[in-house]
ZABA-218437 format. One record per residue (C-alpha): x, y, z. Coordinates in steps of 0.25 Angstrom, whole numbers, padded with zeros to 4 digits, always signed. Example, Ala and Ser with C-alpha at 12.3 -4.5 7.8 and 13.67 -1.06 7.14 Angstrom:
+0049-0018+0031/+0055-0004+0029/
END
This chain:
+0423+0399+0476/+0421+0397+0461/+0407+0392+0457/+0405+0382+0445/+0395+0385+0433/+0387+0375+0426/+0398+0372+0416/+0407+0369+0428/+0416+0381+0426/+0419+0389+0438/+0414+0403+0440/+0417+0413+0450/+0432+0416+0456/+0441+0404+0454/+0455+0406+0459/+0466+0402+0449/+0472+0390+0457/+0458+0383+0455/+0460+0384+0440/+0475+0385+0436/+0482+0371+0440/+0496+0377+0438/+0494+0390+0444/+0507+0390+0450/+0514+0391+0436/+0507+0405+0435/+0515+0416+0441/+0510+0426+0452/+0515+0439+0458/+0526+0438+0468/+0524+0441+0482/+0511+0433+0484/+0506+0435+0498/+0499+0424+0506/+0483+0426+0506/+0484+0439+0498/+0491+0434+0486/+0497+0444+0475/+0492+0457+0481/+0506+0464+0483/+0507+0477+0475/+0493+0476+0469/+0482+0487+0469/+0468+0484+0471/+0464+0495+0462/+0472+0490+0450/+0471+0474+0449/+0472+0474+0434/+0485+0483+0434/+0491+0475+0445/+0488+0462+0436/+0495+0468+0424/+0507+0471+0433/+0508+0457+0438/+0506+0452+0423/+0518+0460+0419/+0526+0453+0430/+0521+0439+0429/+0518+0436+0414/+0506+0432+0406/+0500+0423+0416/+0500+0425+0431/+0492+0424+0444/+0488+0433+0455/+0482+0430+0469/+0473+0439+0477/+0470+0433+0490/+0464+0419+0488/+0462+0422+0473/+0471+0419+0462/+0470+0424+0447/+0478+0420+0434/+0480+0432+0425/+0484+0430+0410/+0489+0440+0400/+0499+0433+0390/+0494+0433+0376/+0495+0418+0374/+0487+0415+0387/+0476+0425+0383/+0475+0419+0369/+0473+0405+0376/+0462+0411+0385/+0455+0417+0373/+0452+0403+0369/+0437+0402+0371/+0436+0387+0370/+0445+0386+0383/+0442+0399+0390/+0431+0408+0393/+0428+0421+0400/+0430+0420+0415/+0421+0429+0424/+0430+0432+0436/+0437+0443+0444/+0430+0457+0442/+0421+0452+0432/+0414+0442+0441/+0413+0453+0451/+0404+0461+0442/+0394+0450+0441/+0385+0456+0452/+0382+0468+0443/+0384+0461+0429/+0380+0447+0432/+0380+0438+0419/+0382+0450+0410/+0390+0449+0398/+0403+0452+0405/+0401+0445+0418/+0394+0433+0415/+0400+0419+0417/+0402+0411+0405/+0391+0401+0409/+0380+0412+0411/+0371+0412+0399/+0368+0427+0399/+0381+0432+0394/+0380+0424+0380/+0365+0428+0380/+0368+0442+0382/+0380+0442+0372/+0372+0436+0361/+0360+0446+0363/+0369+0458+0364/+0380+0455+0354/+0372+0461+0342/+0372+0474+0351/+0387+0475+0347/+0385+0472+0332/+0390+0482+0322/+0375+0487+0320/+0374+0489+0335/+0387+0496+0336/+0383+0506+0324/+0370+0509+0332/+0378+0512+0345/+0388+0522+0337/+0379+0534+0337/+0377+0533+0352/+0392+0531+0355/+0394+0544+0347/+0384+0551+0355/+0390+0547+0368/+0404+0551+0363/+0398+0565+0360/+0394+0566+0374/+0409+0563+0378/+0415+0573+0368/+0405+0584+0373/+0410+0581+0387/+0425+0581+0383/+0422+0594+0375/+0418+0601+0387/+0430+0596+0395/+0439+0600+0384/+0433+0614+0383/+0435+0616+0398/+0449+0611+0398/+0446+0599+0407/+0452+0585+0405/+0442+0574+0402/+0440+0562+0411/+0443+0551+0401/+0439+0538+0409/+0426+0545+0415/+0422+0551+0401/+0424+0538+0394/+0416+0531+0405/+0405+0540+0402/+0406+0539+0387/+0406+0523+0387/+0395+0522+0397/+0386+0531+0389/+0389+0524+0377/+0386+0510+0381/+0374+0515+0389/+0368+0522+0377/+0371+0512+0366/+0368+0500+0374/+0357+0504+0383/+0351+0518+0379/+0355+0524+0392/+0362+0538+0395/+0370+0539+0408/+0372+0554+0405/+0387+0552+0409/+0393+0564+0402/+0382+0573+0410/+0387+0568+0423/+0397+0574+0432/+0400+0560+0439/+0400+0546+0433/+0386+0540+0431/+0382+0531+0443/+0382+0519+0433/+0397+0522+0431/+0400+0523+0446/+0392+0510+0449/+0399+0503+0437/+0413+0507+0442/+0409+0503+0456/+0405+0489+0452/+0418+0487+0443/+0427+0492+0454/+0420+0483+0465/+0422+0471+0455/+0437+0474+0454/+0438+0476+0469/+0432+0462+0472/+0444+0456+0466/+0454+0463+0476/+0448+0458+0489/+0448+0444+0495/+0434+0445+0500/+0423+0454+0494/+0418+0457+0508/+0429+0467+0509/+0422+0476+0499/+0409+0477+0506/+0407+0492+0505/+0411+0491+0490/+0402+0479+0488/+0390+0488+0493/+0394+0499+0483/+0395+0488+0472/+0381+0483+0475/+0376+0497+0475/+0383+0499+0461/+0377+0486+0456/+0363+0490+0460/+0365+0504+0453/+0369+0497+0440/+0358+0488+0441/+0347+0499+0443/+0353+0507+0432/+0352+0496+0422/+0339+0491+0427/+0333+0505+0425/+0340+0506+0411/+0334+0492+0407/+0320+0496+0412/+0320+0509+0404/+0324+0502+0392/+0312+0491+0394/+0303+0503+0395/+0308+0512+0383/+0314+0502+0374/+0327+0504+0367/+0334+0505+0353/+0341+0491+0352/+0353+0493+0361/+0360+0483+0370/+0349+0485+0381/+0338+0482+0371/+0346+0469+0366/+0347+0465+0381/+0332+0467+0383/+0326+0463+0370/+0335+0453+0363/+0334+0438+0364/+0345+0429+0361/+0344+0425+0346/+0345+0410+0348/+0339+0407+0362/+0329+0419+0364/+0335+0422+0378/+0335+0436+0383/+0343+0443+0394/+0337+0443+0407/+0334+0457+0414/+0345+0454+0424/+0355+0451+0413/+0351+0463+0405/+0354+0471+0417/+0368+0464+0418/+0371+0466+0404/+0367+0481+0404/+0377+0483+0416/+0388+0475+0409/+0387+0483+0396/+0386+0497+0403/+0398+0493+0412/+0407+0485+0402/+0402+0494+0390/+0408+0507+0395/+0418+0504+0406/+0428+0497+0397/+0426+0506+0385/+0428+0518+0394/+0441+0513+0398/+0446+0509+0384/+0443+0524+0379/+0450+0530+0391/+0463+0522+0389/+0462+0525+0374/+0461+0540+0377/+0472+0539+0387/+0481+0533+0377/+0477+0543+0366/+0480+0555+0375/+0494+0549+0378/+0497+0545+0363/+0494+0558+0355/+0500+0551+0343/+0490+0540+0344/+0479+0550+0346/+0483+0558+0334/+0483+0545+0325/+0469+0541+0331/+0464+0555+0329/+0469+0555+0314/+0461+0542+0312/+0448+0548+0318/+0450+0560+0309/+0452+0552+0296/+0441+0542+0299/+0430+0551+0304/+0434+0563+0296/+0424+0575+0298/+0412+0566+0302/+0406+0571+0315/+0400+0558+0319/+0409+0545+0316/+0401+0533+0311/+0401+0520+0316/+0410+0514+0305/+0420+0526+0307/+0424+0521+0321/+0429+0508+0316/+0438+0515+0307/+0446+0522+0318/+0456+0510+0318/+0467+0518+0325/+0458+0523+0336/+0454+0509+0338/+0468+0505+0340/+0470+0515+0350/+0458+0509+0358/+0463+0495+0356/+0477+0499+0361/+0471+0506+0373/+0463+0493+0376/+0476+0485+0374/+0483+0492+0385/+0471+0494+0394/+0459+0485+0391/+0448+0491+0400/+0443+0477+0403/+0457+0472+0407/+0455+0457+0409/+0447+0445+0406/+0446+0432+0412/+0446+0418+0405/+0443+0404+0411/+0446+0390+0406/+0433+0383+0401/+0440+0369+0403/+0453+0365+0409/+0464+0370+0400/+0479+0375+0399/+0481+0390+0396/+0490+0392+0384/+0496+0378+0387/+0502+0383+0400/+0492+0385+0411/+0482+0374+0415/+0468+0380+0418/+0456+0372+0424/+0442+0374+0419/+0437+0388+0425/+0451+0393+0428/+0452+0408+0423/+0462+0419+0421/+0462+0434+0419/+0467+0440+0406/+0474+0453+0409/+0471+0460+0396/+0480+0472+0398/+0492+0463+0399/+0488+0454+0387/+0487+0466+0379/+0501+0471+0384/+0508+0457+0382/+0521+0461+0376/+0522+0448+0368/+0510+0452+0360/+0510+0468+0361/+0525+0470+0361/+0535+0476+0371/+0528+0489+0370/+0514+0483+0374/+0512+0494+0385/+0513+0505+0374/+0500+0511+0368/+0501+0509+0353/+0488+0508+0345/+0495+0502+0333/+0495+0489+0341/+0481+0487+0335/+0485+0490+0320/+0479+0478+0313/+0492+0472+0309/+0497+0472+0324/+0484+0466+0328/+0485+0455+0318/+0500+0452+0323/+0495+0449+0337/+0490+0436+0343/+0475+0435+0346/+0469+0438+0360/+0479+0448+0364/+0470+0460+0364/+0458+0457+0373/+0452+0470+0379/+0438+0465+0377/+0440+0451+0383/+0440+0438+0374/+0431+0428+0369/+0416+0426+0370/+0415+0435+0382/+0423+0446+0376/+0417+0460+0377/+0404+0461+0368/+0405+0476+0367/+0419+0477+0361/+0415+0483+0348/+0406+0493+0355/+0417+0497+0364/+0427+0498+0353/+0418+0506+0344/+0414+0516+0355/+0428+0518+0360/+0434+0520+0346/+0423+0530+0343/+0425+0538+0355/+0440+0538+0353/+0438+0543+0339/+0429+0554+0343/+0438+0559+0355/+0451+0559+0346/+0443+0567+0335/+0439+0577+0345/+0450+0579+0355/+0465+0578+0357/+0467+0571+0370/+0478+0576+0380/+0483+0568+0391/+0486+0573+0405/+0502+0571+0405/+0502+0568+0420/+0492+0556+0418/+0497+0542+0419/+0487+0531+0415/+0481+0525+0428/+0471+0513+0426/+0459+0511+0435/+0453+0497+0436/+0439+0493+0439/+0439+0480+0432/+0440+0489+0419/+0452+0499+0417/+0451+0514+0415/+0462+0525+0415/+0461+0532+0428/+0460+0547+0429/+0463+0549+0414/+0460+0564+0409/+0463+0570+0396/+0463+0584+0390/+0456+0586+0377/+0459+0595+0365/+0448+0597+0355/+0453+0595+0341/+0451+0605+0330/+0440+0600+0321/+0439+0588+0329/+0444+0579+0318/+0434+0584+0308/+0445+0585+0297/+0450+0571+0293/+0465+0569+0296/+0472+0563+0284/+0477+0549+0288/+0481+0538+0280/+0470+0528+0278/+0471+0515+0286/+0471+0502+0279/+0467+0494+0292/+0455+0486+0293/+0445+0491+0304/+0445+0483+0317/+0436+0471+0315/+0422+0470+0321/+0423+0461+0333/+0414+0450+0333/+0408+0443+0345/+0418+0434+0351/+0408+0424+0354/+0406+0421+0339/+0420+0422+0334/+0432+0413+0336/+0443+0424+0336/+0446+0435+0346/
END
């Protein structure tokens, strides 16, 4: 049963038939079963990939039913562009995101639109992602990347392949923990993942599993394990905050949460909300970036000509400098294209939901009542052949050449969501990932396992499963600049807060 907020917009789960008056006009998979719905041929472990398969069969808008719940999925470029209209649509917290509220509550990612803390936290924390703040994080990002390369040097010397997803998870967890909260998990010194990672994976996996069963009571044992995971996450964050209150800090995100008042209202974040924001940043701040890096490294290992071109750019731009400066990272424009193309094919946050603020008609075709919602399938949007061409499934970083970008319609590349509730840490993630790719390309040649076929694991976010790479150390490690023609491209623009800009 959907609840109603003070502004009368429904919250909680709302089945599609309640919000879409002409639902019958939207196609659904064949062989729908009574009571069970569209469950034939699906895999509980891969709901997103099943949804992509149905999308290819059914077109840019379709619906699926699981037991007594019906969902509308959208991926067509024209439809998504309409959903990006902030005057008519807003973020919808539903499906797996709502399932995370027991741990993240009204944190930035999981807050309902009517809850005041997301805007309060956004306004307090947005300066923590300014250029000045990012420049201060850069040395810490370099230090953590150095721990990764030390780890990989040892593996390379021993002739062992490296566990790419595992090591990228260690890297990004340590990066957000150190830059945002002054904490060191010691991930690279551990044989097994830190308990925080195990608890985080447990909560994400449980949140996804809740969508695959008709009654939560069927997951009693998993629910108890999830409660234990949440309790651990809460204890760990409470300890971290308690230590900071005692010792003080150096102006990072945690200091902003604890000490900064809203510049206009004077409000501060409550202790409970501080805990929820810390958990949100620790989870979202590393899980998605680790996936993005892992997919990019997979594609670089499979496309040696792309890797060679990216490596030549790193050698030219960074030259013989031992430690690249903050501004030198933004000059790696081709490396950034590699990252963007990886995020196009496999956006690690693979969907976002939008709801109608008022009764409206989507793209002039599909009536929606106030509170009706739909799930945007980002990987299909970013593979739409009408936008990206008949070869949309092919990896090609030159799709993000500035001329190609300008030729495409807006709202067709959405790896960080859209609108006022888009990812606040986008620039942090892009700087970190571009820096790390540059460092790894300069140091190593990546060798793929010829028998490996990309397999994607789902836990609300996406990650390559079982990806291992062999490494070869480069002679001179890129210390000698490679002569490459200068680029006349402009650097990627700094992304401004979507709350304060009209464009995308």
